[in-house]
Structure formats: structure tokens, C-alpha cells
ROTORGU-261569 format. One record per atom (N, C-alpha, C, CB): residue number from 1; residue in one letter; atom name; x, y, z. Coordinates in steps of 0.2 Angstrom, whole numbers, plus 5000, padded with zeros to 4 digits. Each point is the difference from the previous one (the first is absolute). Glycine has a CB too. Example, Ala and Ser with C-alpha at 12.3 -4.5 7.8 and 13.67 -1.06 7.14 Angstrom:
<sites>
 num residu atome   c1   c2   c3
   1      A     N 5066 4972 5039
   1      A    CA 4996 5006 5000
   1      A     C 5004 5006 5000
   1      A    CB 4991 4994 5006
   2      S     N 5007 5011 4990
   2      S    CA 5004 5006 5001
   2      S     C 4996 5005 5003
   2      S    CB 5006 4997 4990
</sites>
This chain:
<sites>
 num residu atome   c1   c2   c3
   1      M     N 5059 4977 4989
   1      M    CA 5002 5005 4995
   1      M     C 4994 5005 5002
   1      M    CB 5007 4993 4991
   2      V     N 4988 5002 5015
   2      V    CA 4993 5007 5001
   2      V     C 5005 5004 5005
   2      V    CB 4985 4992 5000
   3      A     N 5020 5006 5005
   3      A    CA 5000 5002 5005
   3      A     C 5005 5006 4998
   3      A    CB 4996 4989 5007
   4      Q     N 5010 5010 4986
   4      Q    CA 5003 5005 4997
   4      Q     C 4996 5004 4998
   4      Q    CB 5006 4995 4998
   5      F     N 4988 5005 4997
   5      F    CA 4996 5004 4999
   5      F     C 4998 5007 5004
   5      F    CB 4998 4991 4997
   6      V     N 5000 5009 5008
   6      V    CA 4996 5002 5006
   6      V     C 5005 5002 5003
   6      V    CB 4991 4993 5001
   7      R     N 5017 5006 5001
   7      R    CA 5004 5005 5002
   7      R     C 5003 5004 4996
   7      R    CB 5001 4995 5007
   8      A     N 4998 5003 4987
   8      A    CA 5001 5007 4994
   8      A     C 4997 5005 4999
   8      A    CB 5002 4994 4996
   9      Q     N 4990 5001 5006
   9      Q    CA 4996 5006 5002
   9      Q     C 5002 5008 5004
   9      Q    CB 4993 4989 5000
  10      A     N 5007 5004 5006
  10      A    CA 5001 5005 5008
  10      A     C 5007 5006 4998
  10      A    CB 4995 4988 5011
  11      W     N 5010 5010 4983
  11      W    CA 5006 5005 5000
  11      W     C 4997 5006 4993
  11      W    CB 5013 4989 5006
  12      W     N 4980 5009 4993
  12      W    CA 4996 5003 4994
  12      W     C 4998 5006 5003
  12      W    CB 4995 4990 4993
  13      R     N 5002 5007 5012
  13      R    CA 4996 5006 5006
  13      R     C 5004 5005 5002
  13      R    CB 4994 4992 5003
  14      L     N 5010 5005 5001
  14      L    CA 5007 5004 5003
  14      L     C 5001 5006 4997
  14      L    CB 5006 4989 5003
  15      D     N 4993 5009 4989
  15      D    CA 5005 5004 4995
  15      D     C 4996 5005 4998
  15      D    CB 5007 4990 4995
  16      T     N 4984 5010 5005
  16      T    CA 4995 5001 4996
  16      T     C 5000 5009 5006
  16      T    CB 4992 4983 4996
  17      P     N 5008 5024 5001
  17      P    CA 4997 5004 5004
  17      P     C 4993 5001 4999
  17      P    CB 5010 5004 5002
  18      G     N 4987 4999 5000
  18      G    CA 4994 5003 5003
  18      G     C 4993 4997 5006
  18      G    CB 5005 5004 4988
  19      V     N 4997 4991 5014
  19      V    CA 4996 4997 5004
  19      V     C 5005 5001 5007
  19      V    CB 4994 4990 4991
  20      S     N 5002 5012 5015
  20      S    CA 5003 5004 5006
  20      S     C 5003 4993 5003
  20      S    CB 4991 5013 5002
  21      A     N 5015 4989 5002
  21      A    CA 5006 4994 5001
  21      A     C 4997 4997 5003
  21      A    CB 5009 5003 5001
  22      I     N 4988 4998 5005
  22      I    CA 4997 4995 5005
  22      I     C 4995 4995 4997
  22      I    CB 5000 5008 5009
  23      R     N 4998 4990 4987
  23      R    CA 4995 4998 4994
  23      R     C 5006 4995 4997
  23      R    CB 4989 5014 4998
  24      V     N 5017 4989 4999
  24      V    CA 5005 4998 4995
  24      V     C 5003 4995 5005
  24      V    CB 5001 5010 4992
  25      A     N 5001 4993 5013
  25      A    CA 5002 4994 5005
  25      A     C 4998 4994 5001
  25      A    CB 5002 5008 5004
  26      R     N 4991 4995 4999
  26      R    CA 4997 4991 5003
  26      R     C 4999 4995 4992
  26      R    CB 4990 5006 5014
  27      C     N 5009 4995 4981
  27      C    CA 4998 5000 4995
  27      C     C 5007 4996 4999
  27      C    CB 4991 5011 4997
  28      V     N 5015 4992 5003
  28      V    CA 5006 4995 5000
  28      V     C 5001 4997 5003
  28      V    CB 5004 5004 4996
  29      V     N 4994 4998 5009
  29      V    CA 5004 4994 5008
  29      V     C 4993 4994 4996
  29      V    CB 5003 5010 5018
  30      A     N 4994 4989 4982
  30      A    CA 4992 4995 5000
  30      A     C 5002 4997 4993
  30      A    CB 4989 5007 5006
  31      L     N 5015 4994 4991
  31      L    CA 5001 5000 4992
  31      L     C 5007 4995 5003
  31      L    CB 4993 5014 4993
  32      L     N 5012 4988 5010
  32      L    CA 5004 4996 5000
  32      L     C 4999 4996 5006
  32      L    CB 5006 5009 4993
  33      D     N 4990 4992 5012
  33      D    CA 4997 4992 5004
  33      D     C 4999 4996 4996
  33      D    CB 4995 5004 5007
  34      A     N 4997 4998 4988
  34      A    CA 4999 4995 4996
  34      A     C 5002 4996 4995
  34      A    CB 4995 5005 5004
  35      A     N 5010 4999 4994
  35      A    CA 5007 4994 4995
  35      A     C 5004 4995 5004
  35      A    CB 5003 5010 4994
  36      G     N 4998 4992 5013
  36      G    CA 5002 4996 5005
  36      G     C 4997 4994 5000
  36      G    CB 5002 5008 5005
  37      C     N 4990 4993 4995
  37      C    CA 4999 4995 5003
  37      C     C 4995 4995 4993
  37      C    CB 5001 5007 5016
  38      I     N 5000 4996 4981
  38      I    CA 4997 4999 4991
  38      I     C 5007 4995 4999
  38      I    CB 4992 5013 4993
  39      S     N 5013 4988 5009
  39      S    CA 5007 4996 4999
  39      S     C 5002 4995 5002
  39      S    CB 5003 5007 4999
  40      G     N 4993 4991 5010
  40      G    CA 5001 4994 5003
  40      G     C 4992 4996 4996
  40      G    CB 5007 5006 5015
  41      L     N 4989 4995 4980
  41      L    CA 4994 4996 5000
  41      L     C 5003 4995 4993
  41      L    CB 4989 5009 5007
  42      P     N 5007 4986 4994
  42      P    CA 5001 4992 4997
  42      P     C 4999 5002 4993
  42      P    CB 4995 4992 5009
  43      E     N 5007 5009 4985
  43      E    CA 4997 4998 4993
  43      E     C 4993 4997 5000
  43      E    CB 5012 4998 4995
  44      D     N 4986 5001 5007
  44      D    CA 4994 4995 5000
  44      D     C 4994 5005 5006
  44      D    CB 5009 4986 4998
  45      H     N 4994 5019 5003
  45      H    CA 4994 5004 5003
  45      H     C 4994 5002 4995
  45      H    CB 5009 5003 5008
  46      P     N 4986 4997 4994
  46      P    CA 4993 5002 4996
  46      P     C 4999 5005 4999
  46      P    CB 4995 4995 5004
  47      D     N 5009 5010 4998
  47      D    CA 5001 5009 4995
  47      D     C 5004 4999 4996
  47      D    CB 4999 5008 5008
  48      L     N 5005 4989 4993
  48      L    CA 5006 4999 4993
  48      L     C 5000 4996 4997
  48      L    CB 5006 5004 5004
  49      E     N 4987 4990 4996
  49      E    CA 5000 4996 4996
  49      E     C 4994 5004 4995
  49      E    CB 5005 4989 5007
  50      E     N 4990 5017 4998
  50      E    CA 4996 5002 4998
  50      E     C 5003 5007 4994
  50      E    CB 4993 4994 5012
  51      L     N 5014 5008 4989
  51      L    CA 5002 5003 4996
  51      L     C 5004 4999 4993
  51      L    CB 4998 5005 5010
  52      D     N 5003 4988 4992
  52      D    CA 5003 4994 4995
  52      D     C 4995 4999 4996
  52      D    CB 5006 4995 5007
  53      R     N 4987 5003 4994
  53      R    CA 4993 5000 4995
  53      R     C 4998 5006 4997
  53      R    CB 4995 4992 5007
  54      A     N 5006 5014 4995
  54      A    CA 5000 5005 4997
  54      A     C 5005 5004 4994
  54      A    CB 4996 4998 5011
  55      G     N 5010 4999 4990
  55      G    CA 5004 5000 4995
  55      G     C 5005 5004 5003
  55      G    CB 4992 4999 4991
  56      C     N 5008 5001 5014
  56      C    CA 5006 5007 5001
  56      C     C 5006 4997 5000
  56      C    CB 4993 5006 5008
  57      F     N 5008 4988 4991
  57      F    CA 5008 4999 4999
  57      F     C 5002 4996 4993
  57      F    CB 5001 4999 5013
  58      A     N 4995 5003 4982
  58      A    CA 4999 4997 4995
  58      A     C 5008 5003 4995
  58      A    CB 4984 4998 5001
  59      S     N 5017 5009 5000
  59      S    CA 5007 5003 4996
  59      S     C 5008 4999 5003
  59      S    CB 4993 5009 4996
  60      G     N 5006 4985 5010
  60      G    CA 5008 5001 5001
  60      G     C 4999 5004 5010
  60      G    CB 5004 5004 4982
  61      F     N 4992 5000 5017
  61      F    CA 4999 5004 5006
  61      F     C 4994 5002 5001
  61      F    CB 5008 5002 4999
  62      F     N 4992 5001 5009
  62      F    CA 4994 5001 5002
  62      F     C 4995 5005 4998
  62      F    CB 5006 4996 5006
  63      D     N 4990 5005 4991
  63      D    CA 4997 5008 4995
  63      D     C 4991 4998 5005
  63      D    CB 5010 5000 4981
  64      P     N 4989 5001 5022
  64      P    CA 4993 5004 5002
  64      P     C 4996 5001 4996
  64      P    CB 5005 5005 5007
  65      G     N 4997 4999 4987
  65      G    CA 4996 5005 4997
  65      G     C 5000 5006 5006
  65      G    CB 4993 4991 4993
  66      E     N 5002 5014 5003
  66      E    CA 4998 5007 5003
  66      E     C 4997 5001 5006
  66      E    CB 4999 5002 4990
  67      A     N 4996 4994 5009
  67      A    CA 4996 4998 5008
  67      A     C 5003 4998 5005
  67      A    CB 4994 4997 4994
  68      G     N 5012 4998 5005
  68      G    CA 5004 4997 5003
  68      G     C 5006 5004 5006
  68      G    CB 4998 4993 4988
  69      V     N 5002 5010 5006
  69      V    CA 5007 5007 5000
  69      V     C 4996 5003 5003
  69      V    CB 5007 5002 4990
  70      A     N 4988 5001 5013
  70      A    CA 4996 5008 5002
  70      A     C 5000 4994 5007
  70      A    CB 4990 5011 4989
  71      V     N 5006 4983 5011
  71      V    CA 5000 4997 5008
  71      V     C 5008 5000 5004
  71      V    CB 4990 4991 4996
  72      V     N 5013 5008 5001
  72      V    CA 5007 5002 5004
  72      V     C 5002 5005 5001
  72      V    CB 5003 4992 4997
  73      R     N 4998 5014 4999
  73      R    CA 5001 5005 5002
  73      R     C 4997 5005 5003
  73      R    CB 5004 4996 4995
  74      G     N 4988 5001 5006
  74      G    CA 4995 5004 5003
  74      G     C 5001 4997 5009
  74      G    CB 4992 5001 4986
  75      W     N 5011 4993 5014
  75      W    CA 4999 4997 5008
  75      W     C 5003 5003 5008
  75      W    CB 5001 4991 4991
  76      E     N 4994 5011 5010
  76      E    CA 5001 5004 5005
  76      E     C 5001 5008 5001
  76      E    CB 5004 4990 5001
  77      L     N 4996 5012 4992
  77      L    CA 5002 5007 5000
  77      L     C 4992 5006 5003
  77      L    CB 5012 4995 4988
  78      A     N 4983 5000 5013
  78      A    CA 4993 5006 5000
  78      A     C 5001 4999 5006
  78      A    CB 4991 5000 4990
  79      D     N 5007 5006 5013
  79      D    CA 4998 5001 5011
  79      D     C 4999 4994 5003
  79      D    CB 4993 5012 4999
  80      E     N 5004 4985 4998
  80      E    CA 4997 4995 5005
  80      E     C 5003 4992 4996
  80      E    CB 4987 5008 5004
  81      P     N 5019 4987 5001
  81      P    CA 5001 4996 4999
  81      P     C 4995 4993 4993
  81      P    CB 5005 5007 5012
  82      T     N 4999 4994 4983
  82      T    CA 4999 4994 4995
  82      T     C 4995 4994 5004
  82      T    CB 5012 5002 4995
  83      G     N 4994 4996 5009
  83      G    CA 4999 4991 5000
  83      G     C 5008 4998 5005
  83      G    CB 4993 4997 4984
  84      A     N 5005 4998 5016
  84      A    CA 5007 4999 5005
  84      A     C 5007 4995 4995
  84      A    CB 4991 4999 5014
  85      T     N 5013 5000 4984
  85      T    CA 5004 4998 4997
  85      T     C 4998 4997 4997
  85      T    CB 5005 5003 5005
  86      Q     N 4993 4989 4997
  86      Q    CA 4998 4996 4995
  86      Q     C 4995 5000 4998
  86      Q    CB 5005 4995 5003
  87      D     N 4993 5012 4997
  87      D    CA 4991 5000 4994
  87      D     C 5006 5002 4994
  87      D    CB 4985 5008 5009
  88      L     N 5017 4996 4990
  88      L    CA 5003 5003 4994
  88      L     C 4998 4994 4996
  88      L    CB 5010 5010 5005
  89      L     N 4994 4985 4995
  89      L    CA 5001 4995 4995
  89      L     C 4993 4996 4996
  89      L    CB 5011 4999 5008
  90      G     N 4987 5000 4998
  90      G    CA 4992 5000 4998
  90      G     C 4995 5006 4998
  90      G    CB 5002 4992 5006
  91      A     N 5000 5014 4996
  91      A    CA 4995 5006 4996
  91      A     C 5003 4999 4994
  91      A    CB 4997 5009 5007
  92      L     N 5009 4990 4989
  92      L    CA 5004 4998 4992
  92      L     C 4997 4996 4999
  92      L    CB 5011 5002 5001
  93      A     N 4988 4992 5001
  93      A    CA 4998 4995 4997
  93      A     C 4994 5000 5000
  93      A    CB 5009 4994 5003
  94      V     N 4985 5009 4999
  94      V    CA 4994 5001 4999
  94      V     C 5000 5004 4993
  94      V    CB 4997 5000 5012
  95      T     N 5006 5010 4989
  95      T    CA 4998 5003 4995
  95      T     C 5004 4998 4992
  95      T    CB 4995 5009 5009
  96      V     N 5011 4988 4993
  96      V    CA 5002 4996 4995
  96      V     C 4996 4997 4995
  96      V    CB 5007 4999 5008
  97      S     N 4992 4997 4996
  97      S    CA 4992 4994 4995
  97      S     C 4997 5004 4999
  97      S    CB 4998 4990 5005
  98      A     N 4995 5013 4997
  98      A    CA 4995 5002 4999
  98      A     C 5002 5006 4997
  98      A    CB 4994 4993 5007
  99      D     N 5014 5009 4989
  99      D    CA 4998 5006 4997
  99      D     C 5003 4995 4992
  99      D    CB 5003 5013 5011
 100      R     N 5000 4980 4991
 100      R    CA 4999 4998 4992
 100      R     C 4996 4996 5001
 100      R    CB 5009 5001 4995
 101      G     N 4986 4999 5007
 101      G    CA 4994 4996 4998
 101      G     C 5001 4993 5002
 101      G    CB 4997 5008 4990
 102      M     N 5007 4989 5015
 102      M    CA 4999 4994 5000
 102      M     C 4999 4998 5011
 102      M    CB 5008 4998 4985
 103      P     N 4989 5006 5017
 103      P    CA 5001 5001 5007
 103      P     C 4997 4993 5003
 103      P    CB 4999 5015 5000
 104      S     N 5007 4980 5004
 104      S    CA 4997 4994 5003
 104      S     C 4994 5000 5006
 104      S    CB 5012 4997 4997
 105      T     N 4986 4995 5006
 105      T    CA 4992 5000 5003
 105      T     C 5004 5006 5006
 105      T    CB 4992 4985 4999
 106      A     N 5014 5014 5004
 106      A    CA 5004 5001 5005
 106      A     C 4997 5011 4999
 106      A    CB 5012 4986 4999
 107      A     N 4993 5014 4995
 107      A    CA 4999 5009 4999
 107      A     C 4994 5000 5003
 107      A    CB 5006 5004 4990
 108      R     N 4990 4993 5004
 108      R    CA 4993 5003 5001
 108      R     C 4994 5000 5008
 108      R    CB 5002 4996 4986
 109      R     N 5001 5001 5016
 109      R    CA 4997 4997 5008
 109      R     C 5005 5006 5005
 109      R    CB 4998 4984 4997
 110      A     N 5006 5021 5002
 110      A    CA 5006 5002 5002
 110      A     C 4996 5006 5001
 110      A    CB 5011 4994 4995
 111      A     N 4990 5009 4997
 111      A    CA 4998 5005 5000
 111      A     C 4993 5002 5002
 111      A    CB 5010 4999 4993
 112      A     N 4984 4994 5005
 112      A    CA 4995 5002 5003
 112      A     C 4997 5001 5006
 112      A    CB 5001 4997 4992
 113      S     N 5004 4998 5011
 113      S    CA 4999 5001 5008
 113      S     C 5001 5007 5005
 113      S    CB 5004 4989 4997
 114      G     N 5002 5015 4997
 114      G    CA 5003 5005 5004
 114      G     C 5007 4999 5003
 114      G    CB 4990 5002 5002
 115      A     N 5012 4994 4997
 115      A    CA 5007 4997 5002
 115      A     C 5006 5005 4998
 115      A    CB 4994 4987 4999
 116      I     N 5004 5014 4994
 116      I    CA 5005 5006 4997
 116      I     C 4996 5003 5000
 116      I    CB 5007 4997 4993
 117      S     N 4993 5010 5012
 117      S    CA 4997 5008 4997
 117      S     C 5003 5002 4997
 117      S    CB 4996 5004 5006
 118      A     N 5001 5002 4990
 118      A    CA 5006 5007 4997
 118      A     C 5001 5001 5005
 118      A    CB 4998 5005 4990
 119      A     N 5007 5000 5006
 119      A    CA 5004 5007 5007
 119      A     C 4997 5002 4999
 119      A    CB 5009 5002 5002
 120      P     N 4991 5005 5003
 120      P    CA 4997 5005 5003
 120      P     C 5004 5004 4994
 120      P    CB 4998 4998 5015
 121      L     N 5000 5011 4981
 121      L    CA 5004 5002 4999
 121      L     C 4997 5006 5001
 121      L    CB 5006 4992 4994
 122      P     N 4998 5014 5009
 122      P    CA 4998 5005 5003
 122      P     C 4999 5004 4992
 122      P    CB 5006 5000 5014
 123      G     N 4987 5003 4987
 123      G    CA 4999 5004 4994
 123      G     C 4994 4997 4994
 123      G    CB 5011 5003 5003
 124      H     N 4989 4992 4998
 124      H    CA 4998 4996 4994
 124      H     C 4993 5001 5005
 124      H    CB 5012 4989 4993
 125      P     N 4985 5012 4998
 125      P    CA 4989 4998 5002
 125      P     C 5000 4993 5006
 125      P    CB 4994 5003 4982
 126      G     N 5002 4997 5023
 126      G    CA 5000 4995 5004
 126      G     C 5005 4995 5005
 126      G    CB 4994 5002 4991
 127      G     N 5012 5003 5008
 127      G    CA 5004 4999 5005
 127      G     C 5004 4992 4996
 127      G    CB 4992 5007 5011
 128      V     N 5008 4989 4983
 128      V    CA 5001 4995 5000
 128      V     C 5002 5001 4991
 128      V    CB 4991 4994 5013
 129      V     N 5014 5001 4987
 129      V    CA 5002 5001 4992
 129      V     C 4995 4993 5000
 129      V    CB 5016 5006 4998
 130      P     N 4980 4993 4995
 130      P    CA 4997 4996 4996
 130      P     C 5003 4993 5000
 130      P    CB 4997 5011 4993
 131      E     N 5008 4990 5004
 131      E    CA 5003 4996 4998
 131      E     C 5010 5000 5000
 131      E    CB 4987 5000 4993
 132      P     N 5016 4997 5008
 132      P    CA 5008 5002 4999
 132      P     C 5000 5004 4993
 132      P    CB 5005 4988 5007
 133      A     N 4995 5008 4989
 133      A    CA 5001 5002 4993
 133      A     C 4999 5007 4999
 133      A    CB 4997 4990 4997
 134      F     N 5000 5013 5006
 134      F    CA 4998 5006 5001
 134      F     C 5003 5005 5006
 134      F    CB 4992 4994 4993
 135      A     N 5014 5004 5010
 135      A    CA 5004 5003 5003
 135      A     C 5005 5006 4998
 135      A    CB 4997 4989 5005
 136      P     N 5001 5019 4996
 136      P    CA 5005 5002 4997
 136      P     C 5008 4999 5000
 136      P    CB 4992 5007 5000
 137      D     N 5011 4992 4995
 137      D    CA 5007 5002 5000
 137      D     C 5001 5004 4994
 137      D    CB 5004 4989 5006
 138      T     N 5003 5014 4996
 138      T    CA 5002 5004 4994
 138      T     C 5007 4998 4995
 138      T    CB 4995 5009 5009
 139      V     N 5004 4984 4992
 139      V    CA 5006 4998 4996
 139      V     C 4997 4996 4993
 139      V    CB 5008 4999 5012
 140      V     N 4994 5002 4983
 140      V    CA 4997 4995 4993
 140      V     C 5006 4996 5001
 140      V    CB 4993 5008 4990
 141      F     N 5002 4987 5008
 141      F    CA 5006 4991 5000
 141      F     C 5002 5002 4994
 141      F    CB 4993 4987 5006
 142      G     N 5012 5012 4994
 142      G    CA 5004 5002 4995
 142      G     C 5005 4990 4997
 142      G    CB 5001 5017 5005
 143      S     N 5000 4981 4999
 143      S    CA 5002 4994 5001
 143      S     C 4996 4994 5002
 143      S    CB 5008 5007 5002
 144      P     N 4995 4987 4995
 144      P    CA 4995 4993 5002
 144      P     C 5001 4999 5007
 144      P    CB 5000 4993 4989
 145      S     N 5005 5009 5014
 145      S    CA 5000 4997 5010
 145      S     C 4999 5004 5001
 145      S    CB 5008 4993 5004
 146      H     N 4989 5015 4996
 146      H    CA 4999 5003 5003
 146      H     C 5001 5000 5010
 146      H    CB 4993 5000 4987
 147      T     N 5015 5000 5012
 147      T    CA 5000 4998 5008
 147      T     C 5007 5009 5000
 147      T    CB 4998 4980 5004
 148      G     N 5002 5023 4991
 148      G    CA 5003 5005 5000
 148      G     C 5007 4999 5000
 148      G    CB 4991 5006 5005
 149      P     N 5015 4997 4997
 149      P    CA 5006 5000 5003
 149      P     C 5004 4993 5004
 149      P    CB 4995 5014 5000
 150      A     N 5009 4984 4996
 150      A    CA 5004 4996 5003
 150      A     C 5002 5004 5007
 150      A    CB 5003 4993 4988
 151      R     N 4995 5001 5017
 151      R    CA 5007 5001 5007
 151      R     C 5006 4995 5000
 151      R    CB 4991 5002 5009
</sites>
């Protein structure tokens, strides 16, 4: 479900105007790579379990909420690299858990150590988005799946 969600967000990014073509291409490729990596993970992977504890699968589909959607949609969109392909799932787990008020010890440790850093954002004061939940996005969330058009 997570890999499917990440793929859908890659296609959403590809169809979204307003961002430079180079950034969009980098984001789409990074998301598709991450989806491939995520689809090969075992169900008991710590980051997937973290997302499960945060309630992302409670409704029968993967719903990371607005903070999680912002992490995925902003992945590799900035001028500087956000992280490695494997870092997306970790960043998503840490953000969603913290946003829902239930960060695990591992998530708090990763955030405190700087292992999951905020993505640089051109034009933003200080150059860094304070939290992924505040990343600018022009889409208004109307459906619970936040996945955009089916492909």
C-alpha cells in the first residue's frame, strides 16, 4: 500500500504545474525509485511498523495525513538532495508519528540526531522548511486517499 501511495504521488507531481521541470523530474524519479525499494521490504520493517502504530492503515488504505503527504510530495524537490532513496520511508515514519503525537523512541532518536533533516527550500527564511507539514502545496485535500487520479 505504501509503495502504491508513493507511486501515485510521483504521478501527481508529474501532473502538477508550477515547479521547474528539473526539480519535478528529480522528484518523480526519486519517488518511483523509493516505491520500488518500499515494495521489496518485509511487512515487519521498523518504519512500516511505525506507520502502522501511527494509524496510517486504519481505514483499509494508506493515509499518512497532510504531514505525510507533504513529505512525499516534497521529496527531492528542492535544489539540494533531500536524502537517499531509503530515507523517504524513515522520514515519512518520523514525521507522521510526530504529527499524530506518538513518536517512538527510534523516531525521537532519529530526529534528535539529525539523521532525518529538513529539506532546504529556496526562498524560505533560513532556507529550511521547519516541518514537512508546512511545505507549500497548491492542492486542497478533498478525498481521504490524497492519491490524485488513478493511473
